[in-house]
Structure formats: structure tokens, C-alpha cells
GUKEVO-624923 format. One record per residue (C-alpha): residue number from 1; residue in three letters; x, z, y. Coordinates in nm, 4 decimals. Layout:
# GUKEVO-624923
    i   aa        xx        zz        yy
  NUM  Ala         X         Z         Y
...
This chain:
# GUKEVO-624923
    i   aa        xx        zz        yy
    1  Unk    3.2322    3.4718   -0.5101
    2  Unk    3.2063    3.1142   -0.6357
    3  Unk    3.0946    2.9863   -0.2948
    4  Unk    3.3873    3.1657   -0.1284
    5  Unk    3.6293    3.0174   -0.3797
    6  Unk    3.4993    2.6663   -0.3179
    7  Unk    3.5211    2.7066    0.0601
    8  Unk    3.8771    2.8339    0.0264
    9  Unk    3.9625    2.5427   -0.2023
   10  Unk    3.8210    2.2917    0.0453
   11  Unk    4.0085    2.4501    0.3367
   12  Unk    4.3433    2.4602    0.1542
   13  Unk    4.3053    2.1066    0.0223
   14  Unk    4.2363    1.9756    0.3704
   15  Unk    4.5265    2.1769    0.5133
   16  Unk    4.7563    2.0302    0.2500
   17  Unk    4.6186    1.6805    0.3215
   18  Unk    4.6883    1.7302    0.6926
   19  Unk    5.0485    1.8154    0.6090
   20  Unk    5.0678    1.5054    0.3889
   21  Unk    4.9298    1.2949    0.6732
   22  Unk    5.2082    1.4290    0.8950
   23  Unk    5.4702    1.2793    0.6647
   24  Unk    5.2801    0.9523    0.6413
   25  Unk    5.2671    0.9351    1.0201
   26  Unk    5.6377    1.0231    1.0462
   27  Unk    5.7328    0.7361    0.8191
   28  Unk    5.5152    0.4867    1.0066
   29  Unk    5.6483    0.6092    1.3425
   30  Unk    6.0141    0.5771    1.2427
   31  Unk    5.9643    0.2437    1.0665
   32  Unk    5.7764    0.0828    1.3562
   33  Unk    6.0303    0.2105    1.6077
   34  Unk    6.3091    0.0612    1.3954
   35  Unk    6.1649   -0.2820    1.3169
   36  Unk    6.3094   -0.4444    1.6275
   37  Unk    6.6350   -0.2489    1.6358
   38  Unk    6.8888   -0.5323    1.6683
   39  Unk    7.1682   -0.3781    1.4625
   40  Unk    7.2290   -0.2402    1.1150
   41  Unk    7.0582    0.0766    1.0030
   42  Unk    7.2343    0.0364    0.6682
   43  Unk    7.5649   -0.1413    0.6155
   44  Unk    7.4363   -0.4035    0.3698
   45  Unk    7.1426   -0.5186    0.5826
   46  Unk    7.3521   -0.7873    0.7462
   47  Unk    7.4353   -0.9538    0.4181
   48  Unk    7.0661   -0.9555    0.3246
   49  Unk    6.9903   -1.1460    0.6458
   50  Unk    7.2746   -1.3849    0.5686
   51  Unk    7.1163   -1.4532    0.2294
   52  Unk    6.7776   -1.5114    0.3936
   53  Unk    6.9492   -1.7628    0.6209
   54  Unk    7.0906   -1.9373    0.3139
   55  Unk    6.7376   -1.9728    0.1775
   56  Unk    6.6306   -2.1269    0.5068
   57  Unk    6.9308   -2.3616    0.4977
   58  Unk    6.8659   -2.4683    0.1386
   59  Unk    7.1991   -2.3306    0.0146
   60  Unk    7.2413   -2.1823   -0.3348
   61  Unk    7.2013   -1.8044   -0.3637
   62  Unk    7.4269   -1.7899   -0.6700
   63  Unk    7.7632   -1.9660   -0.6550
   64  Unk    8.1312   -1.9171   -0.7294
   65  Unk    8.2557   -1.6160   -0.5263
   66  Unk    8.4643   -1.7195   -0.2273
   67  Unk    8.5758   -1.5948    0.1107
   68  Unk    8.2700   -1.7737    0.2476
   69  Unk    8.0047   -1.6098    0.0309
   70  Unk    7.9591   -1.3686   -0.2595
   71  Unk    7.6171   -1.3361   -0.4210
   72  Unk    7.4361   -1.0059   -0.4621
   73  Unk    7.3846   -0.8924   -0.8231
   74  Unk    7.0065   -0.8937   -0.7731
   75  Unk    6.7309   -1.1307   -0.8671
   76  Unk    6.6191   -1.3460   -0.5694
   77  Unk    6.2501   -1.2918   -0.4918
   78  Unk    6.2988   -1.0575   -0.1937
   79  Unk    6.5082   -1.3155   -0.0117
   80  Unk    6.2437   -1.5847   -0.0503
   81  Unk    5.9748   -1.3502    0.0796
   82  Unk    6.2048   -1.2567    0.3694
   83  Unk    6.2686   -1.6242    0.4411
   84  Unk    5.8941   -1.6886    0.4549
   85  Unk    5.8430   -1.4009    0.6985
   86  Unk    6.1359   -1.5293    0.9062
   87  Unk    5.9367   -1.8469    0.9743
   88  Unk    5.7290   -1.6280    1.2073
   89  Unk    5.9852   -1.3681    1.3215
   90  Unk    6.3060   -1.5691    1.3206
   91  Unk    6.6042   -1.4948    1.0995
   92  Unk    6.6778   -1.1389    1.2036
   93  Unk    6.6649   -0.7828    1.0748
   94  Unk    6.2944   -0.7629    1.1500
   95  Unk    6.2143   -1.0173    0.8770
   96  Unk    6.3561   -0.8062    0.5930
   97  Unk    6.2432   -0.4749    0.7416
   98  Unk    5.8879   -0.6011    0.7824
   99  Unk    5.8778   -0.6930    0.4128
  100  Unk    6.0025   -0.3465    0.3132
  101  Unk    5.7743   -0.1632    0.5555
  102  Unk    5.4674   -0.3514    0.4343
  103  Unk    5.5642   -0.2872    0.0713
  104  Unk    5.6175    0.0849    0.1354
  105  Unk    5.2770    0.1187    0.3043
  106  Unk    5.1211   -0.0736    0.0148
  107  Unk    5.2873    0.1659   -0.2313
  108  Unk    5.1356    0.4638   -0.0500
  109  Unk    4.7961    0.2956   -0.0454
  110  Unk    4.8253    0.2139   -0.4181
  111  Unk    4.9006    0.5782   -0.5049
  112  Unk    4.5988    0.6855   -0.2976
  113  Unk    4.3715    0.4195   -0.4502
  114  Unk    4.4877    0.4912   -0.8055
  115  Unk    4.4186    0.8627   -0.7667
  116  Unk    4.0752    0.7901   -0.6265
  117  Unk    3.9990    0.5583   -0.9166
  118  Unk    4.0913    0.8378   -1.1568
  119  Unk    3.8292    1.0540   -0.9873
  120  Unk    4.0441    1.2515   -0.7437
  121  Unk    3.9039    1.3710   -0.4136
  122  Unk    3.9813    1.2105   -0.0804
  123  Unk    4.2196    1.4982   -0.0047
  124  Unk    4.4040    1.4584   -0.3355
  125  Unk    4.4524    1.0865   -0.2715
  126  Unk    4.5935    1.1562    0.0732
  127  Unk    4.8189    1.4276   -0.0685
  128  Unk    4.9556    1.1997   -0.3417
  129  Unk    5.0449    0.9252   -0.0936
  130  Unk    5.1806    1.1795    0.1562
  131  Unk    5.4037    1.3355   -0.1087
  132  Unk    5.5643    0.9944   -0.1569
  133  Unk    5.6245    0.9440    0.2152
  134  Unk    5.7590    1.2997    0.2367
  135  Unk    6.0534    1.1857    0.0219
  136  Unk    6.1544    0.9323    0.2891
  137  Unk    6.4718    1.1169    0.3841
  138  Unk    6.5799    1.2483    0.0433
  139  Unk    6.5744    0.8905   -0.0892
  140  Unk    6.8039    0.7756    0.1877
  141  Unk    6.5592    0.6678    0.4640
  142  Unk    6.5412    0.3486    0.2626
  143  Unk    6.1723    0.2609    0.2502
  144  Unk    6.1853    0.0359    0.5562
  145  Unk    6.5436   -0.0905    0.5251
  146  Unk    6.5961   -0.4627    0.4771
  147  Unk    6.6735   -0.4222    0.1071
  148  Unk    6.4931   -0.5014   -0.2174
  149  Unk    6.3859   -0.1485   -0.3176
  150  Unk    6.0450   -0.1036   -0.1540
  151  Unk    5.9174   -0.4453   -0.2598
  152  Unk    6.0405   -0.4012   -0.6160
  153  Unk    5.8753   -0.0585   -0.6455
  154  Unk    5.5464   -0.1758   -0.4956
  155  Unk    5.5237   -0.4759   -0.7286
  156  Unk    5.6188   -0.2651   -1.0317
  157  Unk    5.3484   -0.0074   -0.9611
  158  Unk    5.0888   -0.2733   -0.8887
  159  Unk    5.1774   -0.4523   -1.2132
  160  Unk    5.1369   -0.1273   -1.4087
  161  Unk    4.8041   -0.0602   -1.2361
  162  Unk    4.6716   -0.4050   -1.3289
  163  Unk    4.8063   -0.3716   -1.6830
  164  Unk    4.6201   -0.0441   -1.7350
  165  Unk    4.2829   -0.1154   -1.5792
  166  Unk    4.2168   -0.4866   -1.6215
  167  Unk    4.1451   -0.7139   -1.9171
  168  Unk    4.0695   -1.0835   -1.9673
  169  Unk    4.2874   -1.3924   -1.9302
  170  Unk    4.2610   -1.4198   -1.5526
  171  Unk    4.3690   -1.0599   -1.5072
  172  Unk    4.6466   -1.0969   -1.7654
  173  Unk    4.7829   -1.3962   -1.5748
  174  Unk    4.7650   -1.1977   -1.2520
  175  Unk    4.9411   -0.9006   -1.4162
  176  Unk    5.2166   -1.1239   -1.5531
  177  Unk    5.2647   -1.2862   -1.2120
  178  Unk    5.3017   -0.9458   -1.0430
  179  Unk    5.5359   -0.8096   -1.3095
  180  Unk    5.7441   -1.1275   -1.2929
  181  Unk    5.7712   -1.0907   -0.9166
  182  Unk    5.8786   -0.7278   -0.9639
  183  Unk    6.1478   -0.8261   -1.2145
  184  Unk    6.2778   -1.1083   -0.9968
  185  Unk    6.2918   -0.8735   -0.6995
  186  Unk    6.5121   -0.6265   -0.8849
  187  Unk    6.5815   -0.6625   -1.2525
  188  Unk    6.5715   -0.2863   -1.3156
  189  Unk    6.1934   -0.3216   -1.3032
  190  Unk    6.2232   -0.3714   -1.6780
  191  Unk    6.3130   -0.0019   -1.7088
  192  Unk    5.9826    0.0915   -1.5444
  193  Unk    5.7719   -0.1549   -1.7397
  194  Unk    5.9177   -0.0999   -2.0878
  195  Unk    5.7744    0.2526   -2.1489
  196  Unk    5.4365    0.1352   -2.0207
  197  Unk    5.4323   -0.1455   -2.2755
  198  Unk    5.5219    0.1112   -2.5403
  199  Unk    5.2252    0.3230   -2.4373
  200  Unk    4.9916    0.0228   -2.4236
  201  Unk    5.0972   -0.0706   -2.7761
  202  Unk    4.9274    0.2537   -2.8863
  203  Unk    4.6294    0.2269   -2.6523
  204  Unk    4.5437   -0.1432   -2.6795
  205  Unk    4.7813   -0.3406   -2.9074
  206  Unk    4.6153   -0.6790   -2.8517
  207  Unk    4.6294   -0.6492   -2.4719
  208  Unk    4.9889   -0.5289   -2.4923
  209  Unk    5.1030   -0.8190   -2.7106
  210  Unk    4.9250   -1.0883   -2.5096
  211  Unk    5.0672   -0.9620   -2.1808
  212  Unk    5.4114   -0.8907   -2.3234
  213  Unk    5.4536   -1.2282   -2.4934
  214  Unk    5.3420   -1.4204   -2.1864
  215  Unk    5.5630   -1.2105   -1.9567
  216  Unk    5.8637   -1.2632   -2.1839
  217  Unk    5.8116   -1.6399   -2.1890
  218  Unk    5.7882   -1.6609   -1.8102
  219  Unk    6.0912   -1.4356   -1.7451
  220  Unk    6.3086   -1.6159   -2.0019
  221  Unk    6.2039   -1.9579   -1.8710
  222  Unk    6.2798   -1.8681   -1.5095
  223  Unk    6.6107   -1.7091   -1.6090
  224  Unk    6.7111   -2.0246   -1.7955
  225  Unk    6.6093   -2.2298   -1.4944
  226  Unk    6.8274   -2.0102   -1.2752
  227  Unk    7.1165   -2.0475   -1.5181
  228  Unk    7.0946   -2.4267   -1.5335
  229  Unk    7.0433   -2.4889   -1.1614
  230  Unk    7.3361   -2.2679   -1.0581
  231  Unk    7.5890   -2.3736   -1.3230
  232  Unk    7.5626   -2.0304   -1.4821
  233  Unk    7.6268   -1.8219   -1.1702
  234  Unk    7.2741   -1.6772   -1.1751
  235  Unk    7.3429   -1.5402   -1.5236
  236  Unk    7.6831   -1.4113   -1.4192
  237  Unk    7.5612   -1.2129   -1.1187
  238  Unk    7.2240   -1.0950   -1.2483
  239  Unk    7.3223   -1.0082   -1.6064
  240  Unk    7.6941   -1.0224   -1.6821
  241  Unk    7.8259   -0.8501   -1.3697
  242  Unk    7.5810   -0.5612   -1.3941
  243  Unk    7.6631   -0.5056   -1.7606
  244  Unk    8.0261   -0.4385   -1.6701
  245  Unk    7.9539   -0.1499   -1.4348
  246  Unk    8.1039    0.1886   -1.5123
  247  Unk    7.9013    0.5092   -1.5429
  248  Unk    7.8994    0.7745   -1.2701
  249  Unk    7.9242    1.0706   -1.5042
  250  Unk    7.8916    1.3241   -1.2216
  251  Unk    7.5208    1.2383   -1.1964
  252  Unk    7.4492    1.2956   -1.5647
  253  Unk    7.3394    1.6475   -1.4726
  254  Unk    7.3340    1.6574   -1.0911
  255  Unk    7.0676    1.3848   -1.0805
  256  Unk    6.8219    1.6399   -1.2155
  257  Unk    6.9505    1.9431   -1.0266
  258  Unk    7.0870    1.8226   -0.6934
  259  Unk    6.9139    1.4887   -0.6411
  260  Unk    6.5658    1.5861   -0.7584
  261  Unk    6.5031    1.9537   -0.8327
  262  Unk    6.6703    2.0780   -0.5156
  263  Unk    6.4317    1.8648   -0.3094
  264  Unk    6.1122    1.8164   -0.5121
  265  Unk    6.1397    2.0944   -0.7694
  266  Unk    5.7767    2.1978   -0.7280
  267  Unk    5.6559    1.8435   -0.8009
  268  Unk    5.8725    1.8346   -1.1131
  269  Unk    5.7365    2.1679   -1.2372
  270  Unk    5.3793    2.0502   -1.1732
  271  Unk    5.4442    1.7363   -1.3818
  272  Unk    5.6079    1.9375   -1.6605
  273  Unk    5.3029    2.1640   -1.6843
  274  Unk    5.0293    1.9081   -1.6202
  275  Unk    5.1127    1.6409   -1.8748
  276  Unk    5.1030    1.8740   -2.1798
  277  Unk    4.7711    2.0126   -2.0539
  278  Unk    4.6265    1.6609   -2.0185
  279  Unk    4.7491    1.5888   -2.3701
  280  Unk    4.5175    1.8606   -2.5003
  281  Unk    4.2191    1.7138   -2.3123
  282  Unk    4.2756    1.3372   -2.3265
  283  Unk    4.5758    1.2135   -2.5256
  284  Unk    4.5279    0.8545   -2.4103
  285  Unk    4.5724    0.9405   -2.0433
  286  Unk    4.8576    1.1765   -2.1244
  287  Unk    5.0410    0.9015   -2.3131
  288  Unk    4.9855    0.6505   -2.0344
  289  Unk    5.0765    0.8688   -1.7361
  290  Unk    5.3622    1.0286   -1.9267
  291  Unk    5.5039    0.6853   -2.0090
  292  Unk    5.4591    0.5670   -1.6516
  293  Unk    5.6446    0.8725   -1.5183
  294  Unk    5.9150    0.8280   -1.7825
  295  Unk    5.9643    0.4676   -1.6729
  296  Unk    5.9863    0.5519   -1.3030
  297  Unk    6.2183    0.8490   -1.3508
  298  Unk    6.4213    0.6693   -1.6162
  299  Unk    6.4737    0.3749   -1.3809
  300  Unk    6.6041    0.6089   -1.1113
  301  Unk    6.8258    0.7947   -1.3558
  302  Unk    6.9813    0.4809   -1.5025
  303  Unk    7.0445    0.3364   -1.1563
  304  Unk    7.2006    0.6612   -1.0332
  305  Unk    7.4360    0.6683   -1.3317
  306  Unk    7.5297    0.3060   -1.2663
  307  Unk    7.8384    0.2484   -1.0523
  308  Unk    7.7426    0.2180   -0.6851
  309  Unk    7.4023    0.3854   -0.7278
  310  Unk    7.3086    0.5623   -0.4029
  311  Unk    7.0171    0.7980   -0.3351
  312  Unk    6.7876    0.5045   -0.2575
  313  Unk    6.7488    0.4712   -0.6351
  314  Unk    6.5460    0.7942   -0.6300
  315  Unk    6.2468    0.6084   -0.4848
  316  Unk    6.0779    0.5247   -0.8192
  317  Unk    6.1155    0.8839   -0.9423
  318  Unk    5.9757    1.0156   -0.6137
  319  Unk    5.6760    0.7825   -0.6397
  320  Unk    5.6100    0.8981   -0.9961
  321  Unk    5.6219    1.2681   -0.9154
  322  Unk    5.4106    1.2144   -0.6014
  323  Unk    5.1406    1.0444   -0.8070
  324  Unk    5.1386    1.3175   -1.0733
  325  Unk    5.1231    1.5824   -0.7983
  326  Unk    4.8112    1.4223   -0.6544
  327  Unk    4.6651    1.3896   -1.0034
  328  Unk    4.7244    1.7591   -1.0699
  329  Unk    4.4660    1.8532   -0.8075
  330  Unk    4.2014    1.6594   -0.9978
  331  Unk    4.2645    1.8513   -1.3181
  332  Unk    4.3131    2.1844   -1.1404
  333  Unk    3.9676    2.1523   -0.9809
  334  Unk    3.8224    2.1166   -1.3306
  335  Unk    3.9668    2.4545   -1.4329
  336  Unk    3.8419    2.6656   -1.1402
  337  Unk    3.8595    2.6624   -0.7587
  338  Unk    4.0962    2.9608   -0.7452
  339  Unk    4.3570    2.7801   -0.9507
  340  Unk    4.3079    2.4638   -0.7481
  341  Unk    4.3564    2.6621   -0.4250
  342  Unk    4.6774    2.8164   -0.5576
  343  Unk    4.8057    2.4724   -0.6534
  344  Unk    4.7302    2.3411   -0.3040
  345  Unk    4.9416    2.6237   -0.1631
  346  Unk    5.2289    2.5318   -0.3933
  347  Unk    5.2096    2.1660   -0.2893
  348  Unk    5.1928    2.2670    0.0772
  349  Unk    5.5067    2.4752    0.0311
  350  Unk    5.6752    2.1764   -0.1344
  351  Unk    5.5843    1.9533    0.1583
  352  Unk    5.7023    2.2143    0.4078
  353  Unk    6.0367    2.2221    0.2239
  354  Unk    6.0725    1.8479    0.2919
  355  Unk    6.0044    1.8806    0.6663
  356  Unk    6.2208    1.6680    0.8975
  357  Unk    6.2277    1.5673    1.2619
  358  Unk    6.1347    1.1960    1.2741
  359  Unk    6.2889    1.1415    1.6177
  360  Unk    6.6300    1.2101    1.4703
  361  Unk    6.6004    0.8853    1.2751
  362  Unk    6.4762    0.6555    1.5508
  363  Unk    6.7514    0.4413    1.7082
  364  Unk    6.7973    0.5339    2.0708
  365  Unk    6.9011    0.3356    2.3763
  366  Unk    7.2542    0.4693    2.3577
  367  Unk    7.2914    0.3116    2.0157
  368  Unk    7.1556   -0.0192    2.1450
  369  Unk    7.4041   -0.0090    2.4327
  370  Unk    7.6887    0.0624    2.1894
  371  Unk    7.5792   -0.2300    1.9763
  372  Unk    7.5617   -0.4680    2.2715
  373  Unk    7.9051   -0.3581    2.3851
  374  Unk    8.0351   -0.4170    2.0345
  375  Unk    7.8900   -0.7695    2.0360
  376  Unk    8.0565   -0.8384    2.3698
  377  Unk    8.3912   -0.7339    2.2257
  378  Unk    8.3436   -0.9560    1.9201
  379  Unk    8.2492   -1.2508    2.1444
  380  Unk    8.5785   -1.2114    2.3351
  381  Unk    8.7891   -1.2470    2.0218
  382  Unk    8.9312   -1.5952    1.9563
  383  Unk    8.7812   -1.8143    1.6844
  384  Unk    8.5948   -1.6828    1.3831
  385  Unk    8.6187   -1.3108    1.3104
  386  Unk    8.6664   -1.1971    0.9500
  387  Unk    8.4755   -0.8700    0.9009
  388  Unk    8.4371   -0.8562    0.5217
  389  Unk    8.2261   -0.5384    0.5185
  390  Unk    7.9885   -0.6346    0.7990
  391  Unk    7.7664   -0.9410    0.8301
  392  Unk    7.5200   -1.0844    1.0792
  393  Unk    7.7243   -0.9481    1.3681
  394  Unk    7.9380   -1.2567    1.4193
  395  Unk    7.6287   -1.4769    1.3907
  396  Unk    7.4792   -1.3166    1.7002
  397  Unk    7.7674   -1.4373    1.9174
  398  Unk    7.7948   -1.7864    1.7741
  399  Unk    8.0649   -1.7170    1.5181
  400  Unk    8.0678   -1.7630    1.1425
  401  Unk    7.9560   -1.4751    0.9200
  402  Unk    8.1580   -1.4326    0.6021
  403  Unk    7.9074   -1.2974    0.3531
  404  Unk    8.0946   -1.0520    0.1324
  405  Unk    8.0296   -0.6793    0.1796
  406  Unk    7.9002   -0.4797   -0.1168
  407  Unk    7.8634   -0.7983   -0.3212
  408  Unk    8.2402   -0.8578   -0.3070
  409  Unk    8.3036   -0.4912   -0.3822
  410  Unk    8.0855   -0.5297   -0.6907
  411  Unk    8.3068   -0.8116   -0.8145
  412  Unk    8.6346   -0.6358   -0.7406
  413  Unk    8.5445   -0.3039   -0.9003
  414  Unk    8.3699   -0.4277   -1.2143
  415  Unk    8.5626   -0.4795   -1.5348
  416  Unk    8.4542   -0.8249   -1.6500
  417  Unk    8.7154   -0.8439   -1.9259
  418  Unk    8.7711   -1.2132   -2.0084
  419  Unk    8.6030   -1.3101   -1.6801
  420  Unk    8.8349   -1.1019   -1.4617
  421  Unk    8.9813   -1.4356   -1.3543
  422  Unk    8.6776   -1.4626   -1.1250
  423  Unk    8.7850   -1.1599   -0.9216
  424  Unk    9.1453   -1.2846   -0.9222
  425  Unk    9.0308   -1.6195   -0.7862
  426  Unk    8.8285   -1.4457   -0.5139
  427  Unk    9.1272   -1.2307   -0.4169
  428  Unk    9.3465   -1.5391   -0.4032
  429  Unk    9.0913   -1.7200   -0.1855
  430  Unk    9.0994   -1.4331    0.0646
  431  Unk    9.4801   -1.4217    0.0535
  432  Unk    9.5094   -1.7939    0.1239
  433  Unk    9.2614   -1.7766    0.4096
  434  Unk    9.4665   -1.4978    0.5691
  435  Unk    9.7992   -1.6724    0.4983
  436  Unk    9.6743   -1.9911    0.6654
  437  Unk    9.5504   -1.7963    0.9692
  438  Unk    9.2026   -1.9289    0.9189
  439  Unk    9.0576   -1.6447    1.1256
  440  Unk    9.1016   -1.5865    1.4951
  441  Unk    9.0779   -1.2139    1.4273
  442  Unk    9.0467   -0.9838    1.1266
  443  Unk    8.8697   -0.6469    1.1291
  444  Unk    8.9233   -0.4982    0.7831
  445  Unk    8.6914   -0.2172    0.6828
  446  Unk    8.9084   -0.0844    0.4047
  447  Unk    8.6613   -0.1649    0.1259
  448  Unk    8.7147   -0.5360    0.0605
  449  Unk    9.0865   -0.6163    0.0135
  450  Unk    9.2708   -0.8125    0.2814
  451  Unk    9.5949   -0.9083    0.1022
  452  Unk    9.8889   -1.0218    0.3114
  453  Unk    9.7334   -0.9295    0.6439
  454  Unk   10.0525   -0.7599    0.7744
  455  Unk   10.2486   -1.0826    0.7328
  456  Unk   10.0229   -1.2972    0.9497
  457  Unk    9.8315   -1.0549    1.1727
  458  Unk    9.9242   -0.7594    1.3880
  459  Unk    9.7274   -0.4660    1.5245
  460  Unk    9.5755   -0.5344    1.8658
  461  Unk    9.3212   -0.2621    1.9455
  462  Unk    9.0314   -0.0624    1.7981
  463  Unk    8.6546   -0.0999    1.8293
  464  Unk    8.3807    0.1511    1.7628
  465  Unk    8.0847    0.0233    1.5644
  466  Unk    7.7272    0.1222    1.6549
  467  Unk    7.5880    0.4278    1.4762
  468  Unk    7.3919    0.3781    1.1563
  469  Unk    7.0655    0.5554    1.0913
  470  Unk    7.0409    0.5700    0.7152
  471  Unk    7.0624    0.9429    0.6391
  472  Unk    7.2358    0.9662    0.9786
  473  Unk    7.5630    0.8551    0.8244
  474  Unk    7.8283    0.6783    1.0241
  475  Unk    7.9487    0.3862    0.8201
  476  Unk    8.0146    0.1979    1.1423
  477  Unk    8.3198    0.3886    1.2525
  478  Unk    8.6192    0.2975    1.4596
  479  Unk    8.7791   -0.0185    1.3241
  480  Unk    9.1132   -0.1838    1.3969
  481  Unk    9.1319   -0.5403    1.5252
  482  Unk    9.4153   -0.7601    1.4019
  483  Unk    9.5182   -1.0787    1.5827
  484  Unk    9.7555   -1.3495    1.4577
  485  Unk   10.1236   -1.2743    1.5067
  486  Unk   10.2550   -1.5210    1.7684
  487  Unk   10.4587   -1.7965    1.6106
  488  Unk   10.8285   -1.7808    1.6974
  489  Unk   10.9209   -2.0410    1.9598
  490  Unk   11.2513   -2.2168    1.8738
  491  Unk   11.5217   -2.1265    2.1284
  492  Unk   11.6892   -2.4157    2.3096
  493  Unk   12.0630   -2.4673    2.2334
  494  Unk   12.2525   -2.4395    2.5661
  495  Unk   12.5482   -2.6392    2.4318
  496  Unk   12.3241   -2.9272    2.3298
  497  Unk   12.1524   -2.9234    2.6684
  498  Unk   12.4936   -2.9286    2.8438
  499  Unk   12.5928   -3.2408    2.6546
């Protein structure tokens, strides 16, 4: 009976691993097929490439908001990494996407390696990594988008890994460097790291204090440097602006039910049952892995509640539950093979629930043709084209890109109290640019205000943007083109001419 149980366990574990490998392959297939796609797959990608170009041009990333440029409310490391990659790829979407793709693959490898180091089987390691890649769609198809999320998550996990397993000054310095990079990729990394430092304070107080003090010194020093070198705009965008965001109360409950449980409910149940069981066997590991999961899920929860938080913020929570799911197979095998087999069936059912057709998310030739046609239409328009929601389109046809997008929206819709004059000044800058007919054409997207446009510009025709591929949404819809109203030509006075 025991031999039969072990053979069944092996078969079901390998079957589950094969399913996990399917999702890993799907992600890699879609990501590789998208790397060279010459248009947006998410509406903010263009602004990211604009920021990478600013790094290449030596321009400040944090400055007074204007019609020319509004800074993202993120720390800057991703853009410097993207700029480095662009030395080899050119300044294009591929630079940012390659950074995110590499980081996502590294995250999967880290989950696999971490599980193996804990003593998990080859199959369990594959399953843990595959569970993460299986959440590709429910987290917004974001893992390979030219945005900060994949790099920030990869660096955060790697920093936690180093913090847990390594000791000694060289390793502490390495850990601090990685954690600093994570924080300066996206400042919400602090939400992931904080519970882990709390756990380490119980497990190894000396190691916790040495690492924490050094990390604090480096982060504070770099933040002060950013503040001084940008006349305070780094502090405004990274800290002050974010603190003024409102709360999306609708996600207080639906984050747990709709965002997570509806999609990865089995993983959540496994975590809820596993961690108390580990606590009975090894409280140190239970405290550590529980704190790590709390940090990852807490980061996602806080970001989802924050104004503007989209489903991409689920990525840390998905990584945490994927890791715990892989870890559960290790502990289940220590109970008995029948239980481990049953658990493999549950995980297989969870993966099957997340099934998707990868070809649906690969940009097709029709989309490329639409994009090229769109570029041709933009090239025909006179002068510079003001498209406040869309960047790195005008650049492709030799026109100026006005870098606003979500960054401008962040300024306009955040209550900054005594600093609301900043948004008023930005609005006035846009109004004056429109009033002076600075633009040869305006294509308002309806998100960033375009005050006074009806006084100086008139409707000409409509364009259809290329399709986007993030969660198969269509943010690039039909947009109206406005051209300057012809100036009235003074009529000649017949009586004067007769004289």
C-alpha cells in the first residue's frame, strides 16, 4: 500500500508540475512575442520610455510640473536600469519590457530556488514558480510591461532571501544594496520589508539591527540627496504627493473576495492551513514565512486601497501565495503520501481554474497595421501634437512628446492642501499653451484637462488608436482631433479702396 501511495504521489506531483510548466511557457511565449511590439500594450508605457529618454539626455526626473513634463510619483531606479539597457536596444519599448521580463523570470527562478533550498522536491519548486506565472492574467498581464512592478518585486524578494539566509558584513552590504535598489524602484517595497524586519528582530536581533540601521542610513542619505539636487521635487513626488491620495473604499473587502479569493482561493486556503501547522513544528520558520507573506499581501492590499491602484498591485500577493503553495507540498510529503497526493490534486485544480489562451494576448499583425496607420495620421498633422494621455507616439514621427499621462492625473486628483497651488499652476500652464496655439493639433483623451480648447481649436476628424493588450482592454479608443480655428482675415473696405 505504501509503495502504491508513493507512486501515486510521484505521478500527481509530476502532473501538477507539467501544468505549472504550461503557465511558465505561456508567460515566456507571450512576453517574447511582445518585446518588439512597437506600440503600447499599456497606456502608461509611453511615458516610461519618455522618462528613460530623459535619463539618456541628462535631464532631471523630478521637476516642477509643466505642460512639457510631469514626474511619476515613483522612485527612479527602474528608469536608470532601462536607460542602461537602451544603450544596446535603443530608446524604445523593448528597453523597459526587457527589464521587466528579465525580472519576472528571475522572480520565478527565485521562488523555485528558495523552495529547493528549504528541501522541497524538484516538482514542488516547479509548481511554486508555475503558480506565480499562472497569475499573469489576473494581475493585469503586467509582468512584462514596461513598468516598475516586476523589477521592484524581484529585488524585494531577493533582498528578503539574502536577509534570511546570509550573515557576515559582506552579505549584509549586499542585502542592503538589494533592498535599497528595491525601495528606489518602488517605494512601497518598505511595506514588504517591514514585517520581515519585525520577524528577524525575534529570530536574530543583532543581524536585524545591523542590517536595518545600515539600510536606514543609505535610504535617508539618498533621499536627502534627491531632495537637494532637485530643489525638493523628489520629496514632493515620491513622498508628499503619495501621502495625499484618497482611499478606494470599495476594495476594503473586494480585494480579498473578488481580486484574490475568486481567482486563487485554493492557494489562500492552503496558506491559511499550512502556516498554523508549521507553527506547531517549527515556530521560527512559521514566524518568518508568515511575516514574509504578510508583507507581500499587505503591500498589495495597501496599494489596491490607494487611489489609482489597478490589479497589477496584486503581483506581490500572488508571489507570496505561490511560494507558500509550493512550500505546502514539502510539509504535506512529511505527513503521508496520500495527503500529499490529495494536495497535488487541489493545486492542479487551482491551476486549471487559472487557464488562459496565451495567443489571445500576443499582438497580431492587424494591430501593428493599425498602429502604423495611426502614426501616419499623426505625421500628417501640422506642428507638434498635444496628446496629454499618450506619449512616445509623437516621438516616432519626429514630433515632440508632452510627458504627462497618469503622472499629471496624479497631480490633478490629489488633495495637496497648502500645495494645491502646484496643480493650479500646471492647469494654468496647459491653458496658456492652448490659448497661445502652441500646438499644431490637440487630441484630448478626456483624462488630463484641456482648458479653453473650444476657444482656440475646432473639431477636425477622429482617429482610432491601436488596440492595447493589457487584460485585453481598449484604452486606445477613437479620439477626436482638434485643429486651430482659422484666424479671421480683416475684410477690405470698398469705400476706402474706391478713394
